[in-house]
C-alpha positions, 0 to 999 in steps of 0.5 A: 199644048193641043188642048190650049190651042183648041180652047184658044180657037174656040174662044176666038170663034165665040168672040168674033160676032161680038167684035164685029157688032160693036162697032155698029152699036155705037152709031145706032145708040147715038141718036141726037134730037131735032133742033127745035126752034122758037122756044120749043122743047124736045119731047122724047116720048112723041119724038117731036118739037113741043110748044110748052103750054103754060099751066093752067089754074086747076080746080080744088083737088087737081094738079097740073100735069106737065107731061100730059098738058092736063089737070089731074086729080091728086094722086094720079100720074 
């Protein structure tokens, strides 16, 4: 009986920090993006509202990269 009580005490002490930190993690992980206006969109990389730019007419062997808003050679990101 004494061994069982010791094991339960050790398990409770080991789980205490986890139990106290769990409620704090929910508030930290639930960030909402800004409310962008006038047709802007939320860009999580720069953490700002961005105005969408129309795709440019890229030259031969290039494509429009919407993430960086530039023409890139085919095969590059």
